[in-house]
N, C-alpha and C positions, 0 to 999 in steps of 0.2 A: 737577228734571231740568235745567233751564237752557237756554241757547241756543247750540247748536253753530254754529260759524262756517263758512267755506267749506271746501273740501277741503284736504288736506295736514295738516301739524302745526299745532295750534292750542292756545291757552290756555283753560282752563275752570276757574273757581274757583281760580286760582293754580296749577293743575296742567297739565302738558303732556299732550296726547293725540295719537295719530297714527292716520292712516287705515291700512287694510290695503292696502299698496302691491301685494302679490301679487294680491289679489282685483281691484283696479283694473286692474293691468297685464294680467292674464290675460283679463279681460273685454274689454279693448281689443284685445288680440292676436287673440282669437277673433272679434271683430266683434260681440260681444253688446252692448257699450255703443253706444248709438245716439242720434241727435238731440242734444239739449242736453248730455247727459252726455258723449258722445263729443267734442263741440266744446269742452267745459270741459277735458277731458284734453288735447286737442291744443293748447289755449291755454297749458297748463302745460309742455309738452314742452321748449320752448327754454330755460326757466329752471329746470328740475328734473332734474338729472343722475341722482338716485336713481330717479325714475320712468322716465327713458330707459333706464337699465340694467335695471330690472325688465321693461320691455316687451321689450327685446332678448332677455333670458333666456327669457321665456315664448314668444316667437316661435321661438327656437332649439329649445326643448323640444317645441313643437307640430310643427315641421318634422321633428324626430327621430322622433316618433310616426308622422307621416305616411309617412316613408321606411321605417319598420320594418313598416308594414302591407303586406299583399299587394295587388296591383293588381286592381281589379274594374271591369268595365264597368258603368256605371249603367244601370238599366232605361230602355228607350225612353220618352221623354216626361217624364222626371223633371224636367228643367229647366223645362219648361212648367208642370208642377204646382207647383213652387216659386214661380215668378213669379205664378201664379194665386192662391196662398195669400197672398203678399205683397200683391197687389192687393186681395184680399178683406179683409185686415186694415186696409188704408188706407181702404177704404170704411166700415169700422166707426166711424171717427172722425166726430164731429159738428162741423160748422163752428163755429169759435169755442170749441172745447172741447179738453181734453187728457185723455188716459187713461193711467194708470200701471198696468200689469198686475201682478197678484200674482206674487211671485217674481222681479221684475225690480228693477234699481237696485243701487247700491253701498251696502253697510253699512260704517260707520266706527266704530271703537272710541272710546267716551267714557271708559271706565275698565274695570277688570277685570270681565268678564262683562256689560258694558253697551255696546250699540251703537245707532246711529241711522241712518236713511236719510231724505234730503230728498225729500218728495213734490212740493212747490211752493214757490217763493220769489217774493214780491212786493216788488221793490225800491222801489216808490213808497210803499206802506204800511209798508215795513220790517217785514214779517211773514213767517214761514216755517212751513210745515206739515210735520211730521215724524212718523215712526213711531219709537218707542223700544222696544228689545227687551232684556230683562234675564233672566239665568239665575237659578235659585233661589239664594237667599242673597246675591245681589248687593247692594251698597250704593251710595248716591249721596251725595255731599257736600252739606252745607248750602250754600245759595246765595241771593244777593240779586237781586231783579228790578229792575235799574236802568234797563233799556231800555223796559219796558212790561209789560203784563199777560201772564200765561201761562195758557193753557187746557189742560186735560188730560182725556181720556176714556179710561177703562180698557176695553180690548177683550178682554183675556184675563188671567187670573191675579189677583194681589193687589199692592197698593202700600201700604206702611205708613210713615206719617210721624208719629212720636210716638204719641199716642193715637188718631190718625185712620187707619182702614183703609179703602181703596177697593177695590171688587170690580167685576167686569165690568158695564158699563153705568153706573157711577158717573162723574159729571162733577165736575171740581174747577177752580176758577179762583183764581189768586193775583194780586192787584192790584200795579200798579207801586209800587215802594217797599217791598214786603213781602219777608219772608225765609222760605224753606222750610227746615225743620229737616232734618237727615240722614234719609234714607229707606232702606228695604230692601224686599225682596220674599221671601216664604217659598217660594212655588211657581213663581216666575218671572212675568214679565208682558210684555204687549204693550200699548203706550200710543199713542194718537194725541194729538199736541200741536200747538197753534198758539202760536208764540212770537215775541217781538219781537227784532230784532237791530239 
């Protein structure tokens, strides 16, 4: 699978891959991107005209939808309920921990039918925890592990590398200096990976 770099266009196994700017921009415009993800997008805005243009487009689209909708008075106490729900969510966090809720985060395309999302990045250890999602029949290019070992746990589906087939619950590790052969998935898969960068 390999080691995806930061957001934006990046090189992987000699191929260029690009993030889904529409998804990133729409999430930002809606306010869905929060915390470190939002800060990362804001850090890119001054030097990324394509991202600026996409965010402006999505903001205009959402304004048009808002203006087209009929006006309704919200129920009494709605604002207080929203604030209470936010506060309740904040209380769920344990001191010194971080939670990433299912269905949140930005997915970036690695190749046709294959995307990843970063769960956590440790700049000191130079390791990244990611989820990789692949559609049925997707292929991954052969790649060399030059930065360090790569750990993989199959959560759903199947992953086939040569004569090796991994199924849900199977754990696989590739040592630094090893090469993964080209891989595919027949039914699609969801993988948890810990990779070096």
